[in-house]
TIRO-2110 file (N, C-alpha, C; in Angstrom, 1 decimal):
// TIRO-2110
10.2, -31.5, -23.2, N, 1, A
10.3, -31.0, -21.9, CA, 1, A
9.3, -31.8, -21.0, C, 1, A
9.8, -32.2, -19.8, N, 2, A
9.1, -33.0, -18.9, CA, 2, A
8.6, -32.1, -17.8, C, 2, A
7.3, -31.6, -17.8, N, 3, A
6.8, -30.7, -16.8, CA, 3, A
6.1, -31.5, -15.7, C, 3, A
6.4, -31.3, -14.5, N, 4, A
5.8, -32.0, -13.4, CA, 4, A
4.4, -31.5, -13.2, C, 4, A
3.4, -32.4, -13.2, N, 5, A
2.0, -32.0, -12.9, CA, 5, A
1.8, -31.7, -11.5, C, 5, A
2.6, -32.2, -10.6, N, 6, A
2.4, -32.0, -9.2, CA, 6, A
2.4, -30.6, -8.8, C, 6, A
3.3, -29.8, -9.3, N, 7, A
3.3, -28.4, -9.0, CA, 7, A
2.1, -27.6, -9.5, C, 7, A
1.8, -27.9, -10.8, N, 8, A
0.6, -27.3, -11.4, CA, 8, A
-0.7, -27.6, -10.6, C, 8, A
-0.8, -28.9, -10.3, N, 9, A
-2.0, -29.3, -9.5, CA, 9, A
-2.1, -28.6, -8.2, C, 9, A
-1.0, -28.5, -7.5, N, 10, A
-0.9, -27.9, -6.2, CA, 10, A
-1.4, -26.4, -6.2, C, 10, A
-1.1, -25.7, -7.2, N, 11, A
-1.4, -24.3, -7.3, CA, 11, A
-2.6, -23.9, -8.1, C, 11, A
-3.1, -24.7, -9.0, N, 12, A
-4.1, -24.4, -9.9, CA, 12, A
-5.3, -23.6, -9.3, C, 12, A
-5.9, -24.0, -8.2, N, 13, A
-7.0, -23.3, -7.6, CA, 13, A
-6.7, -22.8, -6.2, C, 13, A
-5.4, -22.6, -5.9, N, 14, A
-5.1, -22.2, -4.6, CA, 14, A
-5.2, -20.6, -4.5, C, 14, A
-5.4, -20.2, -3.3, N, 15, A
-5.5, -18.8, -3.0, CA, 15, A
-4.1, -18.4, -2.4, C, 15, A
-3.7, -17.2, -2.9, N, 16, A
-2.4, -16.6, -2.3, CA, 16, A
-2.8, -15.2, -1.8, C, 16, A
-2.5, -15.0, -0.5, N, 17, A
-3.0, -13.7, 0.1, CA, 17, A
-1.8, -12.8, 0.3, C, 17, A
-2.0, -11.5, -0.1, N, 18, A
-1.0, -10.5, 0.2, CA, 18, A
-1.7, -9.4, 1.0, C, 18, A
-0.9, -8.7, 1.8, N, 19, A
-1.4, -7.6, 2.5, CA, 19, A
-0.7, -6.3, 2.1, C, 19, A
-1.4, -5.2, 1.8, N, 20, A
-0.7, -4.0, 1.3, CA, 20, A
0.4, -3.6, 2.3, C, 20, A
1.5, -3.1, 1.8, N, 21, A
2.5, -2.5, 2.6, CA, 21, A
2.4, -1.0, 2.7, C, 21, A
1.5, -0.4, 1.8, N, 22, A
1.4, 1.0, 1.8, CA, 22, A
0.3, 1.4, 0.8, C, 22, A
0.3, 2.7, 0.4, N, 23, A
-0.7, 3.2, -0.5, CA, 23, A
0.0, 4.3, -1.4, C, 23, A
-0.5, 4.4, -2.6, N, 24, A
0.0, 5.4, -3.5, CA, 24, A
-0.9, 6.7, -3.5, C, 24, A
-0.3, 7.8, -3.4, N, 25, A
-1.0, 9.1, -3.4, CA, 25, A
-0.6, 9.8, -4.7, C, 25, A
-1.7, 10.1, -5.6, N, 26, A
-1.4, 10.7, -6.8, CA, 26, A
-2.5, 11.7, -7.2, C, 26, A
-2.3, 12.5, -8.3, N, 27, A
-3.3, 13.4, -8.7, CA, 27, A
-4.3, 12.7, -9.6, C, 27, A
-4.1, 11.4, -9.9, N, 28, A
-5.0, 10.7, -10.8, CA, 28, A
-6.2, 10.1, -10.1, C, 28, A
-7.4, 10.4, -10.5, N, 29, A
-8.6, 9.9, -9.9, CA, 29, A
-9.5, 9.2, -10.8, C, 29, A
-9.3, 9.2, -12.1, N, 30, A
-10.1, 8.5, -13.1, CA, 30, A
-9.2, 7.7, -14.0, C, 30, A
-9.7, 6.5, -14.3, N, 31, A
-8.9, 5.6, -15.3, CA, 31, A
-8.6, 6.4, -16.6, C, 31, A
-9.7, 7.0, -17.1, N, 32, A
-9.6, 7.6, -18.4, CA, 32, A
-8.6, 8.7, -18.5, C, 32, A
-8.2, 9.4, -17.4, N, 33, A
-7.3, 10.5, -17.5, CA, 33, A
-5.9, 10.1, -16.8, C, 33, A
-5.7, 8.9, -16.5, N, 34, A
-4.5, 8.4, -15.9, CA, 34, A
-3.5, 8.0, -17.0, C, 34, A
-2.2, 8.4, -17.0, N, 35, A
-1.3, 8.0, -18.0, CA, 35, A
-1.2, 6.5, -18.1, C, 35, A
-1.0, 6.0, -19.3, N, 36, A
-0.9, 4.5, -19.4, CA, 36, A
0.4, 4.0, -19.1, C, 36, A
1.4, 4.9, -19.1, N, 37, A
2.8, 4.5, -18.6, CA, 37, A
3.4, 5.8, -18.0, C, 37, A
4.1, 5.6, -16.9, N, 38, A
4.7, 6.8, -16.2, CA, 38, A
5.8, 7.5, -17.0, C, 38, A
6.4, 6.8, -17.9, N, 39, A
7.6, 7.4, -18.6, CA, 39, A
7.1, 8.6, -19.5, C, 39, A
5.8, 8.6, -19.8, N, 40, A
5.3, 9.6, -20.7, CA, 40, A
4.7, 10.8, -19.9, C, 40, A
4.8, 10.8, -18.6, N, 41, A
4.1, 11.8, -17.8, CA, 41, A
5.0, 12.2, -16.6, C, 41, A
5.2, 13.4, -16.4, N, 42, A
6.1, 13.8, -15.3, CA, 42, A
5.4, 13.9, -13.9, C, 42, A
4.2, 13.4, -13.8, N, 43, A
3.4, 13.4, -12.6, CA, 43, A
4.2, 13.0, -11.4, C, 43, A
4.1, 13.8, -10.4, N, 44, A
4.7, 13.5, -9.1, CA, 44, A
3.7, 13.0, -8.1, C, 44, A
4.0, 12.0, -7.3, N, 45, A
3.1, 11.5, -6.3, CA, 45, A
4.0, 11.0, -5.1, C, 45, A
3.3, 10.3, -4.3, N, 46, A
3.9, 9.8, -3.1, CA, 46, A
3.5, 8.3, -2.8, C, 46, A
4.5, 7.5, -2.4, N, 47, A
4.2, 6.2, -1.9, CA, 47, A
4.3, 6.2, -0.4, C, 47, A
3.2, 6.1, 0.3, N, 48, A
3.2, 6.0, 1.7, CA, 48, A
3.4, 4.6, 2.2, C, 48, A
4.5, 4.3, 2.8, N, 49, A
4.7, 2.9, 3.3, CA, 49, A
4.2, 2.9, 4.8, C, 49, A
3.3, 2.0, 5.1, N, 50, A
2.8, 1.9, 6.4, CA, 50, A
3.9, 1.8, 7.5, C, 50, A
3.7, 2.5, 8.6, N, 51, A
4.8, 2.6, 9.6, CA, 51, A
5.4, 1.2, 10.0, C, 51, A
4.5, 0.2, 10.1, N, 52, A
5.1, -1.1, 10.4, CA, 52, A
6.0, -1.7, 9.4, C, 52, A
6.1, -1.1, 8.2, N, 53, A
7.0, -1.6, 7.2, CA, 53, A
8.1, -0.6, 6.9, C, 53, A
8.1, 0.5, 7.6, N, 54, A
9.1, 1.6, 7.3, CA, 54, A
10.5, 1.1, 7.4, C, 54, A
10.9, 0.2, 8.3, N, 55, A
12.3, -0.3, 8.4, CA, 55, A
12.8, -0.9, 7.1, C, 55, A
11.8, -1.4, 6.3, N, 56, A
12.2, -2.0, 5.0, CA, 56, A
12.7, -0.9, 4.0, C, 56, A
12.6, 0.3, 4.3, N, 57, A
13.1, 1.4, 3.4, CA, 57, A
14.5, 1.8, 3.6, C, 57, A
15.2, 1.1, 4.6, N, 58, A
16.6, 1.4, 4.9, CA, 58, A
17.4, 1.3, 3.6, C, 58, A
18.1, 2.4, 3.3, N, 59, A
19.1, 2.5, 2.1, CA, 59, A
18.4, 2.7, 0.8, C, 59, A
17.0, 2.8, 0.8, N, 60, A
16.3, 3.0, -0.5, CA, 60, A
16.7, 4.3, -1.2, C, 60, A
17.1, 5.3, -0.4, N, 61, A
17.4, 6.6, -0.9, CA, 61, A
18.6, 6.7, -1.8, C, 61, A
19.4, 5.6, -1.8, N, 62, A
20.5, 5.6, -2.7, CA, 62, A
20.2, 5.2, -4.1, C, 62, A
19.0, 4.8, -4.4, N, 63, A
18.5, 4.4, -5.7, CA, 63, A
17.8, 5.5, -6.4, C, 63, A
18.0, 5.6, -7.7, N, 64, A
17.3, 6.7, -8.5, CA, 64, A
15.9, 6.3, -8.9, C, 64, A
15.7, 5.0, -9.1, N, 65, A
14.4, 4.5, -9.6, CA, 65, A
14.0, 3.2, -8.8, C, 65, A
12.7, 3.0, -8.7, N, 66, A
12.2, 1.8, -8.0, CA, 66, A
11.1, 1.2, -8.8, C, 66, A
10.9, -0.1, -8.6, N, 67, A
9.7, -0.8, -9.1, CA, 67, A
8.7, -0.7, -8.0, C, 67, A
7.4, -0.4, -8.3, N, 68, A
6.4, -0.4, -7.4, CA, 68, A
5.3, -1.4, -7.9, C, 68, A
5.0, -2.4, -7.1, N, 69, A
4.0, -3.4, -7.5, CA, 69, A
2.8, -3.0, -6.7, C, 69, A
1.6, -3.1, -7.4, N, 70, A
0.4, -2.6, -6.7, CA, 70, A
-0.8, -3.4, -7.2, C, 70, A
-1.9, -3.3, -6.4, N, 71, A
-3.1, -4.0, -6.7, CA, 71, A
-4.1, -3.1, -7.4, C, 71, A
-4.5, -3.4, -8.7, N, 72, A
-5.5, -2.6, -9.4, CA, 72, A
-6.9, -2.8, -8.7, C, 72, A
-7.1, -2.1, -7.6, N, 73, A
-8.3, -2.3, -6.8, CA, 73, A
-9.5, -1.8, -7.5, C, 73, A
-9.4, -1.1, -8.6, N, 74, A
-10.6, -0.6, -9.3, CA, 74, A
-10.7, -1.2, -10.8, C, 74, A
-10.0, -2.3, -11.0, N, 75, A
-10.1, -3.0, -12.2, CA, 75, A
-11.6, -3.4, -12.4, C, 75, A
-12.1, -3.4, -13.6, N, 76, A
-13.5, -3.6, -13.9, CA, 76, A
-13.9, -5.0, -14.4, C, 76, A
-12.9, -5.8, -14.7, N, 77, A
-13.2, -7.1, -15.3, CA, 77, A
-11.9, -8.0, -15.1, C, 77, A
-12.1, -9.2, -15.5, N, 78, A
-10.9, -10.2, -15.5, CA, 78, A
-10.9, -10.8, -16.9, C, 78, A
-10.2, -10.2, -17.8, N, 79, A
-10.2, -10.6, -19.2, CA, 79, A
-9.0, -11.3, -19.6, C, 79, A
-9.1, -12.3, -20.5, N, 80, A
-8.0, -12.9, -21.1, CA, 80, A
-7.7, -12.3, -22.5, C, 80, A
-8.7, -11.7, -23.1, N, 81, A
-8.5, -11.0, -24.4, CA, 81, A
-9.0, -9.5, -24.2, C, 81, A
-8.2, -8.6, -24.7, N, 82, A
-8.5, -7.2, -24.4, CA, 82, A
-7.8, -6.4, -25.5, C, 82, A
-8.5, -5.3, -25.9, N, 83, A
-7.9, -4.3, -26.9, CA, 83, A
-6.9, -3.4, -26.1, C, 83, A
-5.7, -3.4, -26.4, N, 84, A
-4.7, -2.5, -25.7, CA, 84, A
-5.0, -1.0, -26.0, C, 84, A
-4.7, -0.2, -25.1, N, 85, A
-4.9, 1.3, -25.3, CA, 85, A
-4.2, 1.8, -26.5, C, 85, A
-3.0, 1.3, -26.8, N, 86, A
-2.2, 1.8, -27.9, CA, 86, A
-2.7, 1.2, -29.3, C, 86, A
-3.6, 0.2, -29.3, N, 87, A
-4.0, -0.4, -30.5, CA, 87, A
-5.4, -0.8, -30.4, C, 87, A
-6.4, 0.1, -30.8, N, 88, A
-7.8, -0.2, -30.6, CA, 88, A
-8.3, -1.1, -31.7, C, 88, A
-7.5, -1.5, -32.7, N, 89, A
-8.0, -2.3, -33.8, CA, 89, A
-8.0, -3.8, -33.6, C, 89, A
-7.1, -4.3, -32.7, N, 90, A
-7.0, -5.7, -32.6, CA, 90, A
-7.0, -6.1, -31.1, C, 90, A
-7.7, -7.1, -30.8, N, 91, A
-7.7, -7.7, -29.5, CA, 91, A
-6.4, -8.6, -29.3, C, 91, A
-5.9, -8.6, -28.1, N, 92, A
-4.6, -9.3, -27.9, CA, 92, A
-4.8, -10.1, -26.6, C, 92, A
-3.9, -11.0, -26.4, N, 93, A
-3.9, -11.7, -25.1, CA, 93, A
-3.5, -10.8, -24.0, C, 93, A
-4.2, -10.9, -22.8, N, 94, A
-3.9, -10.0, -21.7, CA, 94, A
-2.4, -10.1, -21.2, C, 94, A
-1.8, -11.2, -21.4, N, 95, A
-0.4, -11.3, -21.0, CA, 95, A
0.6, -10.7, -22.0, C, 95, A
0.0, -10.2, -23.2, N, 96, A
0.8, -9.5, -24.2, CA, 96, A
0.6, -8.0, -24.2, C, 96, A
-0.2, -7.6, -23.2, N, 97, A
-0.5, -6.1, -23.0, CA, 97, A
-0.4, -5.8, -21.5, C, 97, A
-0.5, -4.5, -21.2, N, 98, A
-0.4, -4.0, -19.9, CA, 98, A
-1.7, -3.4, -19.3, C, 98, A
-2.8, -3.9, -19.7, N, 99, A
-4.1, -3.5, -19.3, CA, 99, A
-4.4, -3.9, -17.8, C, 99, A
-5.2, -3.1, -17.1, N, 100, A
-5.5, -3.4, -15.7, CA, 100, A
-6.5, -4.5, -15.5, C, 100, A
-7.3, -4.9, -16.5, N, 101, A
-8.3, -5.9, -16.4, CA, 101, A
-7.7, -7.3, -16.6, C, 101, A
-7.1, -7.8, -15.6, N, 102, A
-6.3, -9.1, -15.7, CA, 102, A
-6.8, -10.1, -14.7, C, 102, A
-6.5, -11.4, -15.0, N, 103, A
-7.0, -12.4, -14.0, CA, 103, A
-6.5, -12.1, -12.6, C, 103, A
-5.3, -11.7, -12.4, N, 104, A
-4.7, -11.2, -11.2, CA, 104, A
-4.4, -9.7, -11.4, C, 104, A
-5.2, -8.8, -10.9, N, 105, A
-5.0, -7.4, -11.2, CA, 105, A
-3.8, -6.8, -10.5, C, 105, A
-2.6, -7.1, -10.9, N, 106, A
-1.4, -6.6, -10.3, CA, 106, A
-0.7, -5.7, -11.3, C, 106, A
-0.3, -4.5, -10.8, N, 107, A
0.4, -3.6, -11.7, CA, 107, A
1.8, -3.4, -11.3, C, 107, A
2.6, -2.9, -12.2, N, 108, A
4.0, -2.7, -12.0, CA, 108, A
4.4, -1.4, -12.7, C, 108, A
5.1, -0.6, -12.0, N, 109, A
5.5, 0.7, -12.5, CA, 109, A
7.0, 0.9, -12.1, C, 109, A
7.8, 1.5, -13.0, N, 110, A
9.1, 2.0, -12.7, CA, 110, A
8.9, 3.5, -12.4, C, 110, A
9.2, 3.9, -11.2, N, 111, A
9.1, 5.3, -10.8, CA, 111, A
10.5, 5.9, -10.4, C, 111, A
10.6, 7.2, -10.7, N, 112, A
11.8, 7.8, -10.2, CA, 112, A
11.7, 8.2, -8.8, C, 112, A
12.7, 7.8, -8.0, N, 113, A
12.7, 8.2, -6.6, CA, 113, A
13.3, 9.6, -6.4, C, 113, A
12.4, 10.5, -6.0, N, 114, A
12.8, 11.9, -5.9, CA, 114, A
13.2, 12.3, -4.5, C, 114, A
12.8, 11.5, -3.5, N, 115, A
13.1, 11.8, -2.1, CA, 115, A
12.5, 10.9, -1.2, C, 115, A
13.0, 10.8, 0.0, N, 116, A
12.5, 10.0, 1.1, CA, 116, A
12.4, 10.8, 2.4, C, 116, A
11.2, 10.8, 3.0, N, 117, A
11.0, 11.5, 4.2, CA, 117, A
10.3, 10.5, 5.2, C, 117, A
11.1, 9.8, 6.0, N, 118, A
10.6, 8.8, 6.9, CA, 118, A
10.0, 7.7, 6.1, C, 118, A
8.7, 7.5, 6.2, N, 119, A
8.0, 6.4, 5.5, CA, 119, A
7.3, 6.8, 4.2, C, 119, A
7.7, 8.0, 3.7, N, 120, A
7.0, 8.6, 2.5, CA, 120, A
8.1, 8.7, 1.4, C, 120, A
7.8, 8.1, 0.3, N, 121, A
8.7, 8.2, -0.9, CA, 121, A
8.0, 9.2, -1.9, C, 121, A
8.8, 10.2, -2.2, N, 122, A
8.3, 11.1, -3.3, CA, 122, A
8.8, 10.5, -4.6, C, 122, A
7.9, 10.3, -5.5, N, 123, A
8.2, 9.6, -6.8, CA, 123, A
7.7, 10.4, -8.0, C, 123, A
8.4, 10.2, -9.1, N, 124, A
8.0, 10.8, -10.4, CA, 124, A
7.7, 9.8, -11.4, C, 124, A
6.9, 10.2, -12.4, N, 125, A
6.4, 9.2, -13.4, CA, 125, A
5.3, 8.4, -12.9, C, 125, A
4.4, 8.9, -12.1, N, 126, A
3.3, 8.2, -11.5, CA, 126, A
2.2, 8.0, -12.5, C, 126, A
1.8, 6.7, -12.7, N, 127, A
0.8, 6.4, -13.6, CA, 127, A
-0.3, 5.5, -12.9, C, 127, A
-0.6, 5.8, -11.7, N, 128, A
-1.4, 5.0, -10.9, CA, 128, A
-2.5, 5.9, -10.2, C, 128, A
-3.7, 5.3, -10.0, N, 129, A
-4.8, 6.0, -9.4, CA, 129, A
-4.5, 6.3, -7.9, C, 129, A
-4.9, 7.4, -7.5, N, 130, A
-4.8, 7.8, -6.0, CA, 130, A
-5.5, 6.8, -5.2, C, 130, A
-4.8, 6.4, -4.1, N, 131, A
-5.4, 5.4, -3.1, CA, 131, A
-5.1, 4.0, -3.5, C, 131, A
-4.3, 3.7, -4.5, N, 132, A
-4.0, 2.3, -4.9, CA, 132, A
-3.1, 1.7, -3.9, C, 132, A
-3.5, 0.4, -3.4, N, 133, A
-2.7, -0.3, -2.4, CA, 133, A
-1.4, -0.8, -3.1, C, 133, A
-0.3, -0.6, -2.3, N, 134, A
1.1, -1.1, -2.7, CA, 134, A
1.3, -2.5, -2.2, C, 134, A
1.8, -3.4, -3.1, N, 135, A
2.1, -4.8, -2.7, CA, 135, A
3.5, -4.9, -2.3, C, 135, A
4.4, -4.3, -3.1, N, 136, A
5.9, -4.4, -2.8, CA, 136, A
6.6, -3.3, -3.5, C, 136, A
7.8, -3.1, -3.1, N, 137, A
8.7, -2.1, -3.7, CA, 137, A
10.1, -2.8, -3.9, C, 137, A
10.7, -2.6, -5.0, N, 138, A
12.0, -3.2, -5.3, CA, 138, A
12.9, -2.1, -6.0, C, 138, A
14.2, -2.1, -5.7, N, 139, A
15.0, -1.2, -6.4, CA, 139, A
15.2, -1.5, -7.8, C, 139, A
15.3, -0.5, -8.7, N, 140, A
15.7, -0.7, -10.1, CA, 140, A
17.3, -0.8, -10.1, C, 140, A
17.8, -1.8, -10.6, N, 141, A
19.3, -2.0, -10.6, CA, 141, A
19.7, -2.2, -12.0, C, 141, A
20.4, -1.2, -12.6, N, 142, A
20.6, -1.3, -14.1, CA, 142, A
21.5, -2.5, -14.4, C, 142, A
22.4, -2.9, -13.5, N, 143, A
23.2, -4.1, -13.8, CA, 143, A
22.4, -5.4, -13.9, C, 143, A
21.2, -5.4, -13.3, N, 144, A
20.4, -6.6, -13.3, CA, 144, A
19.2, -6.4, -14.3, C, 144, A
18.7, -5.2, -14.4, N, 145, A
17.4, -5.0, -15.1, CA, 145, A
17.5, -4.6, -16.6, C, 145, A
18.6, -4.0, -17.0, N, 146, A
18.7, -3.5, -18.3, CA, 146, A
19.0, -4.6, -19.3, C, 146, A
18.4, -4.7, -20.4, N, 147, A
18.7, -5.7, -21.4, CA, 147, A
18.9, -5.0, -22.7, C, 147, A
19.9, -5.5, -23.5, N, 148, A
20.1, -5.0, -24.9, CA, 148, A
19.3, -5.9, -25.9, C, 148, A
19.1, -5.3, -27.0, N, 149, A
18.4, -6.0, -28.1, CA, 149, A
17.1, -6.7, -27.7, C, 149, A
16.3, -5.8, -27.1, N, 150, A
15.0, -6.3, -26.6, CA, 150, A
13.9, -6.2, -27.8, C, 150, A
13.1, -7.2, -27.9, N, 151, A
12.0, -7.2, -28.8, CA, 151, A
10.7, -6.8, -28.0, C, 151, A
9.9, -5.9, -28.5, N, 152, A
8.7, -5.5, -27.8, CA, 152, A
7.4, -6.0, -28.6, C, 152, A
7.5, -7.2, -29.2, N, 153, A
6.3, -7.8, -29.8, CA, 153, A
5.6, -6.9, -30.7, C, 153, A
4.2, -6.9, -30.6, N, 154, A
3.4, -6.1, -31.5, CA, 154, A
3.6, -4.6, -31.4, C, 154, A
4.1, -4.2, -30.2, N, 155, A
4.3, -2.7, -30.0, CA, 155, A
5.4, -2.2, -31.0, C, 155, A
6.4, -3.0, -31.3, N, 156, A
7.4, -2.6, -32.3, CA, 156, A
6.8, -2.2, -33.6, C, 156, A
5.8, -2.8, -34.0, N, 157, A
5.2, -2.5, -35.4, CA, 157, A
4.2, -1.3, -35.4, C, 157, A
4.0, -0.7, -34.3, N, 158, A
3.1, 0.4, -34.2, CA, 158, A
3.7, 1.8, -34.6, C, 158, A
5.0, 1.8, -34.8, N, 159, A
5.6, 3.1, -35.2, CA, 159, A
5.3, 4.3, -34.3, C, 159, A
5.6, 4.2, -33.1, N, 160, A
5.3, 5.2, -32.1, CA, 160, A
6.5, 6.0, -31.7, C, 160, A
7.3, 6.4, -32.7, N, 161, A
8.5, 7.2, -32.4, CA, 161, A
8.2, 8.5, -31.7, C, 161, A
7.0, 9.1, -31.9, N, 162, A
6.7, 10.3, -31.2, CA, 162, A
5.8, 10.2, -30.0, C, 162, A
5.7, 8.9, -29.5, N, 163, A
4.8, 8.7, -28.4, CA, 163, A
5.1, 9.5, -27.1, C, 163, A
6.4, 9.8, -26.9, N, 164, A
6.8, 10.6, -25.7, CA, 164, A
6.1, 12.0, -25.7, C, 164, A
5.7, 12.5, -26.9, N, 165, A
5.1, 13.8, -27.0, CA, 165, A
3.6, 13.8, -26.8, C, 165, A
3.0, 12.6, -26.8, N, 166, A
1.6, 12.4, -26.6, CA, 166, A
1.2, 12.6, -25.1, C, 166, A
0.0, 12.9, -24.8, N, 167, A
-0.5, 12.7, -23.5, CA, 167, A
-1.1, 11.4, -23.4, C, 167, A
-0.4, 10.4, -23.0, N, 168, A
-0.8, 9.0, -23.1, CA, 168, A
-1.8, 8.5, -22.0, C, 168, A
-3.0, 9.0, -22.1, N, 169, A
-4.1, 8.6, -21.3, CA, 169, A
-5.1, 7.9, -22.2, C, 169, A
-5.9, 7.0, -21.7, N, 170, A
-6.9, 6.4, -22.6, CA, 170, A
-7.8, 7.4, -23.3, C, 170, A
-8.2, 8.5, -22.6, N, 171, A
-9.0, 9.5, -23.3, CA, 171, A
-8.3, 10.1, -24.4, C, 171, A
-7.0, 10.5, -24.2, N, 172, A
-6.2, 11.2, -25.3, CA, 172, A
-5.9, 10.2, -26.4, C, 172, A
-5.7, 9.0, -26.1, N, 173, A
-5.4, 8.0, -27.2, CA, 173, A
-6.6, 7.8, -28.1, C, 173, A
-7.8, 7.8, -27.5, N, 174, A
-9.0, 7.7, -28.3, CA, 174, A
-9.1, 8.9, -29.2, C, 174, A
-8.7, 10.1, -28.8, N, 175, A
-8.7, 11.3, -29.6, CA, 175, A
-7.8, 11.2, -30.8, C, 175, A
-6.8, 10.3, -30.7, N, 176, A
-5.8, 10.1, -31.7, CA, 176, A
-6.2, 8.9, -32.6, C, 176, A
-7.3, 8.4, -32.4, N, 177, A
-7.8, 7.2, -33.1, CA, 177, A
-6.8, 6.0, -32.9, C, 177, A
-6.2, 5.9, -31.8, N, 178, A
-5.2, 4.8, -31.5, CA, 178, A
-6.0, 3.7, -30.8, C, 178, A
-7.2, 4.0, -30.3, N, 179, A
-7.9, 3.0, -29.6, CA, 179, A
-9.4, 3.3, -29.7, C, 179, A
-10.2, 2.4, -29.3, N, 180, A
-11.7, 2.5, -29.4, CA, 180, A
-12.2, 2.6, -28.0, C, 180, A
-13.5, 3.1, -27.9, N, 181, A
-14.1, 3.2, -26.6, CA, 181, A
-14.5, 1.9, -26.0, C, 181, A
END
């Protein structure tokens, strides 16, 4: 494969600036008690889209789920190696896990869209701290986003068939000896 160095050199130390389009309102105020994935928690919250971006919500109400991209504004480090919450025994590369301590602390959640009231989206499956800034919102489109025969790397070997019954917060996972402090 012939990779152009021009593009890599152009972006290697460049800054990319984003401005929040809104903010997430949730019941979660501490990392340790926030679900690690929204699918395991029925928590309801709100995505407040700033008024100047509200026109971008046109037709969003016709979707059942949305992707919400956000900035982990309370990340505590920038790690390349980290123990995942679901496996406290082995460190893994940060790009092979979903931990918030990343070189670019950007989060991604699929949330159920429960309602729209002007610039406020009522959402289910919230796994984000209250007050987290939103970078972008995209519709979940099953014809584009669903994939069959997916491999989930090291997660497949963890035998977590009953994970939906757990309270999947970092604190509760430590109680299950699935992770370390």
